[in-house]
N, CA, C and O atoms as a Tinker XYZ file with bonds, in Angstrom:
   332  protein
     1  N      0.829000   -1.186000    0.000000    73     2
     2  CA     0.000000    0.000000    0.000000    64     1     3
     3  C      0.873000    1.249000    0.000000    63     2     4     5
     4  O      1.904000    1.310000    0.670000    81     3
     5  N      0.441000    2.227000   -0.757000    73     3     6
     6  CA     1.133000    3.498000   -0.821000    64     5     7
     7  C      0.457000    4.487000    0.106000    63     6     8     9
     8  O     -0.768000    4.612000    0.103000    81     7
     9  N      1.243000    5.184000    0.893000    73     7    10
    10  CA     0.682000    6.169000    1.822000    64     9    11
    11  C      0.033000    7.302000    1.043000    63    10    12    13
    12  O      0.507000    7.697000   -0.022000    81    11
    13  N     -1.037000    7.808000    1.583000    73    11    14
    14  CA    -1.723000    8.937000    0.973000    64    13    15
    15  C     -1.039000   10.217000    1.433000    63    14    16    17
    16  O     -0.898000   10.462000    2.631000    81    15
    17  N     -0.619000   11.021000    0.478000    73    15    18
    18  CA     0.070000   12.279000    0.766000    64    17    19
    19  C     -0.766000   13.441000    0.241000    63    18    20    21
    20  O     -1.651000   13.263000   -0.596000    81    19
    21  N     -0.471000   14.613000    0.739000    73    19    22
    22  CA    -1.138000   15.812000    0.252000    64    21    23
    23  C     -0.856000   15.997000   -1.240000    63    22    24    25
    24  O     -1.736000   16.408000   -1.997000    81    23
    25  N      0.361000   15.696000   -1.654000    73    23    26
    26  CA     0.719000   15.853000   -3.063000    64    25    27
    27  C     -0.099000   14.911000   -3.950000    63    26    28    29
    28  O     -0.551000   15.301000   -5.027000    81    27
    29  N     -0.286000   13.668000   -3.493000    73    27    30
    30  CA    -1.096000   12.730000   -4.273000    64    29    31
    31  C     -2.543000   13.198000   -4.328000    63    30    32    33
    32  O     -3.179000   13.146000   -5.381000    81    31
    33  N     -3.061000   13.654000   -3.198000    73    31    34
    34  CA    -4.438000   14.141000   -3.169000    64    33    35
    35  C     -4.601000   15.309000   -4.139000    63    34    36    37
    36  O     -5.565000   15.355000   -4.903000    81    35
    37  N     -3.663000   16.247000   -4.107000    73    35    38
    38  CA    -3.722000   17.410000   -4.997000    64    37    39
    39  C     -3.686000   16.964000   -6.459000    63    38    40    41
    40  O     -4.455000   17.461000   -7.282000    81    39
    41  N     -2.798000   16.034000   -6.777000    73    39    42
    42  CA    -2.683000   15.547000   -8.153000    64    41    43
    43  C     -3.954000   14.835000   -8.603000    63    42    44    45
    44  O     -4.402000   15.017000   -9.735000    81    43
    45  N     -4.532000   14.032000   -7.726000    73    43    46
    46  CA    -5.753000   13.299000   -8.070000    64    45    47
    47  C     -6.939000   14.249000   -8.271000    63    46    48    49
    48  O     -7.729000   14.073000   -9.199000    81    47
    49  N     -7.059000   15.252000   -7.403000    73    47    50
    50  CA    -8.131000   16.233000   -7.550000    64    49    51
    51  C     -7.935000   17.016000   -8.844000    63    50    52    53
    52  O     -8.886000   17.238000   -9.594000    81    51
    53  N     -6.713000   17.426000   -9.097000    73    51    54
    54  CA    -6.424000   18.184000  -10.320000    64    53    55
    55  C     -6.778000   17.373000  -11.565000    63    54    56    57
    56  O     -7.352000   17.902000  -12.517000    81    55
    57  N     -6.437000   16.100000  -11.550000    73    55    58
    58  CA    -6.762000   15.237000  -12.683000    64    57    59
    59  C     -8.278000   15.153000  -12.882000    63    58    60    61
    60  O     -8.764000   15.224000  -14.011000    81    59
    61  N     -9.009000   15.003000  -11.797000    73    59    62
    62  CA   -10.475000   14.942000  -11.873000    64    61    63
    63  C    -11.057000   16.215000  -12.492000    63    62    64    65
    64  O    -12.054000   16.170000  -13.213000    81    63
    65  N    -10.421000   17.338000  -12.200000    73    63    66
    66  CA   -10.926000   18.629000  -12.650000    64    65    67
    67  C    -10.312000   19.075000  -13.979000    63    66    68    69
    68  O    -10.719000   20.092000  -14.541000    81    67
    69  N     -9.343000   18.323000  -14.477000    73    67    70
    70  CA    -8.667000   18.724000  -15.708000    64    69    71
    71  C     -7.806000   19.960000  -15.524000    63    70    72    73
    72  O     -7.670000   20.780000  -16.432000    81    71
    73  N     -7.230000   20.084000  -14.345000    73    71    74
    74  CA    -6.389000   21.231000  -13.997000    64    73    75
    75  C     -4.970000   20.761000  -13.688000    63    74    76    77
    76  O     -4.723000   19.566000  -13.522000    81    75
    77  N     -4.055000   21.701000  -13.615000    73    75    78
    78  CA    -2.697000   21.406000  -13.186000    64    77    79
    79  C     -2.678000   21.365000  -11.660000    63    78    80    81
    80  O     -3.346000   22.176000  -11.018000    81    79
    81  N     -1.922000   20.432000  -11.066000    73    79    82
    82  CA    -1.883000   20.354000   -9.597000    64    81    83
    83  C     -1.532000   21.675000   -8.922000    63    82    84    85
    84  O     -2.078000   21.989000   -7.864000    81    83
    85  N     -0.638000   22.448000   -9.512000    73    83    86
    86  CA    -0.243000   23.715000   -8.885000    64    85    87
    87  C     -1.366000   24.752000   -8.894000    63    86    88    89
    88  O     -1.272000   25.779000   -8.221000    81    87
    89  N     -2.430000   24.482000   -9.658000    73    87    90
    90  CA    -3.573000   25.392000   -9.686000    64    89    91
    91  C     -4.597000   25.089000   -8.596000    63    90    92    93
    92  O     -5.578000   25.820000   -8.455000    81    91
    93  N     -4.387000   24.024000   -7.825000    73    91    94
    94  CA    -5.301000   23.641000   -6.758000    64    93    95
    95  C     -4.683000   24.049000   -5.421000    63    94    96    97
    96  O     -3.768000   23.393000   -4.922000    81    95
    97  N     -5.191000   25.133000   -4.853000    73    95    98
    98  CA    -4.686000   25.620000   -3.574000    64    97    99
    99  C     -5.319000   24.880000   -2.406000    63    98   100   101
   100  O     -6.408000   24.320000   -2.534000    81    99
   101  N     -4.646000   24.881000   -1.284000    73    99   102
   102  CA    -5.147000   24.187000   -0.093000    64   101   103
   103  C     -6.460000   24.762000    0.414000    63   102   104   105
   104  O     -7.258000   24.042000    1.014000    81   103
   105  N     -6.697000   26.058000    0.182000    73   103   106
   106  CA    -7.868000   26.717000    0.743000    64   105   107
   107  C     -8.964000   27.024000   -0.281000    63   106   108   109
   108  O     -9.946000   27.692000    0.041000    81   107
   109  N     -8.796000   26.538000   -1.508000    73   107   110
   110  CA    -9.817000   26.775000   -2.524000    64   109   111
   111  C    -11.001000   25.839000   -2.325000    63   110   112   113
   112  O    -10.825000   24.668000   -1.988000    81   111
   113  N    -12.199000   26.357000   -2.535000    73   111   114
   114  CA   -13.396000   25.546000   -2.436000    64   113   115
   115  C    -13.449000   24.625000   -3.658000    63   114   116   117
   116  O    -13.629000   25.086000   -4.785000    81   115
   117  N    -13.292000   23.333000   -3.425000    73   115   118
   118  CA   -13.217000   22.368000   -4.517000    64   117   119
   119  C    -14.546000   22.238000   -5.253000    63   118   120   121
   120  O    -14.566000   21.923000   -6.443000    81   119
   121  N    -15.639000   22.473000   -4.567000    73   119   122
   122  CA   -16.943000   22.411000   -5.226000    64   121   123
   123  C    -17.090000   23.579000   -6.204000    63   122   124   125
   124  O    -17.667000   23.426000   -7.281000    81   123
   125  N    -16.567000   24.737000   -5.823000    73   123   126
   126  CA   -16.593000   25.891000   -6.720000    64   125   127
   127  C    -15.742000   25.653000   -7.959000    63   126   128   129
   128  O    -15.995000   26.233000   -9.015000    81   127
   129  N    -14.724000   24.789000   -7.826000    73   127   130
   130  CA   -13.864000   24.469000   -8.968000    64   129   131
   131  C    -14.490000   23.410000   -9.881000    63   130   132   133
   132  O    -13.977000   23.142000  -10.967000    81   131
   133  N    -15.596000   22.813000   -9.440000    73   131   134
   134  CA   -16.294000   21.849000  -10.283000    64   133   135
   135  C    -16.313000   20.423000   -9.777000    63   134   136   137
   136  O    -16.807000   19.529000  -10.464000    81   135
   137  N    -15.787000   20.197000   -8.596000    73   135   138
   138  CA   -15.796000   18.846000   -8.042000    64   137   139
   139  C    -17.191000   18.541000   -7.515000    63   138   140   141
   140  O    -17.712000   19.277000   -6.677000    81   139
   141  N    -17.796000   17.467000   -7.997000    73   139   142
   142  CA   -19.132000   17.088000   -7.543000    64   141   143
   143  C    -19.054000   15.828000   -6.689000    63   142   144   145
   144  O    -17.987000   15.235000   -6.532000    81   143
   145  N    -20.195000   15.431000   -6.142000    73   143   146
   146  CA   -20.212000   14.316000   -5.200000    64   145   147
   147  C    -19.776000   12.999000   -5.838000    63   146   148   149
   148  O    -19.165000   12.167000   -5.167000    81   147
   149  N    -20.073000   12.799000   -7.098000    73   147   150
   150  CA   -19.656000   11.557000   -7.752000    64   149   151
   151  C    -18.134000   11.488000   -7.876000    63   150   152   153
   152  O    -17.543000   10.421000   -7.708000    81   151
   153  N    -17.515000   12.603000   -8.165000    73   151   154
   154  CA   -16.053000   12.639000   -8.254000    64   153   155
   155  C    -15.417000   12.468000   -6.869000    63   154   156   157
   156  O    -14.386000   11.811000   -6.727000    81   155
   157  N    -16.045000   13.066000   -5.854000    73   155   158
   158  CA   -15.538000   12.895000   -4.485000    64   157   159
   159  C    -15.610000   11.422000   -4.101000    63   158   160   161
   160  O    -14.675000   10.893000   -3.501000    81   159
   161  N    -16.698000   10.765000   -4.435000    73   159   162
   162  CA   -16.841000    9.346000   -4.129000    64   161   163
   163  C    -15.765000    8.527000   -4.844000    63   162   164   165
   164  O    -15.205000    7.598000   -4.262000    81   163
   165  N    -15.476000    8.863000   -6.087000    73   163   166
   166  CA   -14.422000    8.163000   -6.828000    64   165   167
   167  C    -13.059000    8.356000   -6.151000    63   166   168   169
   168  O    -12.257000    7.424000   -6.091000    81   167
   169  N    -12.802000    9.551000   -5.648000    73   167   170
   170  CA   -11.551000    9.813000   -4.937000    64   169   171
   171  C    -11.488000    9.010000   -3.639000    63   170   172   173
   172  O    -10.447000    8.437000   -3.315000    81   171
   173  N    -12.581000    8.966000   -2.906000    73   171   174
   174  CA   -12.632000    8.193000   -1.657000    64   173   175
   175  C    -12.317000    6.732000   -1.938000    63   174   176   177
   176  O    -11.554000    6.104000   -1.204000    81   175
   177  N    -12.898000    6.197000   -2.990000    73   175   178
   178  CA   -12.651000    4.790000   -3.341000    64   177   179
   179  C    -11.187000    4.573000   -3.723000    63   178   180   181
   180  O    -10.576000    3.586000   -3.312000    81   179
   181  N    -10.634000    5.478000   -4.495000    73   179   182
   182  CA    -9.223000    5.351000   -4.896000    64   181   183
   183  C     -8.297000    5.482000   -3.699000    63   182   184   185
   184  O     -7.330000    4.731000   -3.570000    81   183
   185  N     -8.588000    6.421000   -2.835000    73   183   186
   186  CA    -7.726000    6.657000   -1.676000    64   185   187
   187  C     -7.924000    5.598000   -0.606000    63   186   188   189
   188  O     -7.075000    5.449000    0.273000    81   187
   189  N     -9.009000    4.868000   -0.659000    73   187   190
   190  CA    -9.241000    3.781000    0.290000    64   189   191
   191  C     -8.217000    2.668000    0.153000    63   190   192   193
   192  O     -8.008000    1.886000    1.080000    81   191
   193  N     -7.577000    2.601000   -1.017000    73   191   194
   194  CA    -6.538000    1.592000   -1.251000    64   193   195
   195  C     -5.257000    1.883000   -0.481000    63   194   196   197
   196  O     -4.316000    1.091000   -0.531000    81   195
   197  N     -5.207000    2.999000    0.226000    73   195   198
   198  CA    -4.004000    3.355000    0.982000    64   197   199
   199  C     -4.025000    2.801000    2.399000    63   198   200   201
   200  O     -3.054000    2.937000    3.144000    81   199
   201  N     -5.140000    2.175000    2.765000    73   199   202
   202  CA    -5.198000    1.546000    4.072000    64   201   203
   203  C     -5.825000    2.379000    5.171000    63   202   204   205
   204  O     -5.908000    1.927000    6.313000    81   203
   205  N     -6.272000    3.599000    4.849000    73   203   206
   206  CA    -6.961000    4.379000    5.879000    64   205   207
   207  C     -8.464000    4.204000    5.694000    63   206   208   209
   208  O     -8.942000    3.965000    4.585000    81   207
   209  N     -9.186000    4.324000    6.773000    73   207   210
   210  CA   -10.638000    4.107000    6.755000    64   209   211
   211  C    -11.355000    5.408000    6.381000    63   210   212   213
   212  O    -12.107000    5.968000    7.178000    81   211
   213  N    -11.111000    5.869000    5.175000    73   211   214
   214  CA   -11.698000    7.107000    4.687000    64   213   215
   215  C    -13.086000    6.831000    4.126000    63   214   216   217
   216  O    -13.290000    5.870000    3.385000    81   215
   217  N    -14.037000    7.685000    4.490000    73   215   218
   218  CA   -15.414000    7.548000    4.023000    64   217   219
   219  C    -15.859000    8.858000    3.387000    63   218   220   221
   220  O    -15.310000    9.922000    3.670000    81   219
   221  N    -16.860000    8.759000    2.524000    73   219   222
   222  CA   -17.384000    9.928000    1.834000    64   221   223
   223  C    -17.768000   11.027000    2.830000    63   222   224   225
   224  O    -17.483000   12.202000    2.598000    81   223
   225  N    -18.403000   10.654000    3.919000    73   223   226
   226  CA   -18.835000   11.627000    4.923000    64   225   227
   227  C    -17.697000   12.439000    5.522000    63   226   228   229
   228  O    -17.883000   13.598000    5.892000    81   227
   229  N    -16.518000   11.829000    5.617000    73   227   230
   230  CA   -15.363000   12.556000    6.140000    64   229   231
   231  C    -15.044000   13.755000    5.258000    63   230   232   233
   232  O    -14.762000   14.846000    5.754000    81   231
   233  N    -15.092000   13.541000    3.943000    73   231   234
   234  CA   -14.730000   14.612000    3.018000    64   233   235
   235  C    -15.888000   15.557000    2.759000    63   234   236   237
   236  O    -15.672000   16.738000    2.488000    81   235
   237  N    -17.112000   15.059000    2.838000    73   235   238
   238  CA   -18.283000   15.892000    2.571000    64   237   239
   239  C    -18.402000   17.038000    3.576000    63   238   240   241
   240  O    -19.034000   18.055000    3.287000    81   239
   241  N    -17.806000   16.876000    4.736000    73   239   242
   242  CA   -17.851000   17.912000    5.766000    64   241   243
   243  C    -16.928000   19.078000    5.457000    63   242   244   245
   244  O    -17.022000   20.126000    6.096000    81   243
   245  N    -16.042000   18.911000    4.490000    73   243   246
   246  CA   -15.036000   19.924000    4.158000    64   245   247
   247  C    -15.072000   20.207000    2.665000    63   246   248   249
   248  O    -15.403000   19.331000    1.867000    81   247
   249  N    -14.733000   21.422000    2.295000    73   247   250
   250  CA   -14.779000   21.796000    0.883000    64   249   251
   251  C    -13.409000   22.146000    0.313000    63   250   252   253
   252  O    -13.295000   22.537000   -0.848000    81   251
   253  N    -12.372000   22.004000    1.134000    73   251   254
   254  CA   -11.036000   22.379000    0.669000    64   253   255
   255  C    -10.066000   21.207000    0.777000    63   254   256   257
   256  O    -10.277000   20.275000    1.553000    81   255
   257  N     -9.029000   21.272000    0.003000    73   255   258
   258  CA    -7.998000   20.242000    0.072000    64   257   259
   259  C     -7.324000   20.252000    1.443000    63   258   260   261
   260  O     -6.988000   19.200000    1.987000    81   259
   261  N     -7.132000   21.440000    1.991000    73   259   262
   262  CA    -6.557000   21.540000    3.331000    64   261   263
   263  C     -7.427000   20.860000    4.376000    63   262   264   265
   264  O     -6.913000   20.193000    5.274000    81   263
   265  N     -8.731000   21.024000    4.265000    73   263   266
   266  CA    -9.660000   20.354000    5.179000    64   265   267
   267  C     -9.596000   18.850000    5.022000    63   266   268   269
   268  O     -9.596000   18.109000    6.005000    81   267
   269  N     -9.541000   18.408000    3.779000    73   267   270
   270  CA    -9.443000   16.967000    3.523000    64   269   271
   271  C     -8.147000   16.410000    4.085000    63   270   272   273
   272  O     -8.135000   15.328000    4.673000    81   271
   273  N     -7.064000   17.141000    3.908000    73   271   274
   274  CA    -5.774000   16.668000    4.399000    64   273   275
   275  C     -5.787000   16.542000    5.918000    63   274   276   277
   276  O     -5.204000   15.605000    6.464000    81   275
   277  N     -6.438000   17.465000    6.601000    73   275   278
   278  CA    -6.558000   17.370000    8.061000    64   277   279
   279  C     -7.267000   16.087000    8.469000    63   278   280   281
   280  O     -6.859000   15.416000    9.417000    81   279
   281  N     -8.333000   15.750000    7.746000    73   279   282
   282  CA    -9.069000   14.513000    8.021000    64   281   283
   283  C     -8.166000   13.305000    7.800000    63   282   284   285
   284  O     -8.122000   12.398000    8.630000    81   283
   285  N     -7.450000   13.295000    6.687000    73   283   286
   286  CA    -6.574000   12.166000    6.371000    64   285   287
   287  C     -5.486000   12.020000    7.425000    63   286   288   289
   288  O     -5.198000   10.906000    7.863000    81   287
   289  N     -4.882000   13.119000    7.834000    73   287   290
   290  CA    -3.845000   13.050000    8.869000    64   289   291
   291  C     -4.407000   12.483000   10.163000    63   290   292   293
   292  O     -3.768000   11.653000   10.810000    81   291
   293  N     -5.595000   12.924000   10.542000    73   291   294
   294  CA    -6.220000   12.417000   11.766000    64   293   295
   295  C     -6.468000   10.911000   11.656000    63   294   296   297
   296  O     -6.207000   10.169000   12.604000    81   295
   297  N     -6.969000   10.460000   10.508000    73   295   298
   298  CA    -7.224000    9.030000   10.312000    64   297   299
   299  C     -5.925000    8.233000   10.278000    63   298   300   301
   300  O     -5.858000    7.127000   10.814000    81   299
   301  N     -4.902000    8.789000    9.654000    73   299   302
   302  CA    -3.609000    8.099000    9.614000    64   301   303
   303  C     -3.011000    8.001000   11.003000    63   302   304   305
   304  O     -2.452000    6.964000   11.360000    81   303
   305  N     -3.117000    9.047000   11.787000    73   303   306
   306  CA    -2.591000    9.035000   13.162000    64   305   307
   307  C     -3.366000    8.048000   14.020000    63   306   308   309
   308  O     -2.789000    7.361000   14.863000    81   307
   309  N     -4.659000    7.979000   13.806000    73   307   310
   310  CA    -5.493000    7.038000   14.550000    64   309   311
   311  C     -5.075000    5.605000   14.208000    63   310   312   313
   312  O     -4.991000    4.749000   15.089000    81   311
   313  N     -4.817000    5.355000   12.934000    73   311   314
   314  CA    -4.380000    4.024000   12.500000    64   313   315
   315  C     -3.046000    3.642000   13.101000    63   314   316   317
   316  O     -2.830000    2.487000   13.471000    81   315
   317  N     -2.140000    4.621000   13.200000    73   315   318
   318  CA    -0.827000    4.378000   13.803000    64   317   319
   319  C     -0.975000    4.084000   15.290000    63   318   320   321
   320  O     -0.292000    3.215000   15.833000    81   319
   321  N     -1.875000    4.817000   15.944000    73   319   322
   322  CA    -2.076000    4.603000   17.373000    64   321   323
   323  C     -2.691000    3.232000   17.646000    63   322   324   325
   324  O     -2.446000    2.639000   18.697000    81   323
   325  N     -3.495000    2.723000   16.697000    73   323   326
   326  CA    -4.117000    1.418000   16.868000    64   325   327
   327  C     -3.161000    0.271000   16.616000    63   326   328   329
   328  O     -3.410000   -0.858000   17.040000    81   327
   329  N     -2.071000    0.556000   15.927000    73   327   330
   330  CA    -1.125000   -0.512000   15.544000    64   329   331
   331  C     -0.319000   -0.997000   16.714000    63   330   332
   332  O      0.517000   -1.888000   16.561000    81   331
């Protein structure tokens, strides 16, 4: 399994939106950029292969990449603490 990083998340979101990764800021509203719930679900499924227990609801509560990264870090830390 490959660890989920902020850089991978940014690249995956950018690909979904047809944008360059450097054009996706941590504080930009991803829904305003065109990310819809079906694309978010596809990202959750792809990122689930990294071994963290990420669910659609975790990301639905946040609209920015920075918010998503905070959730991922919390889940990764929780997984480490459980190990």
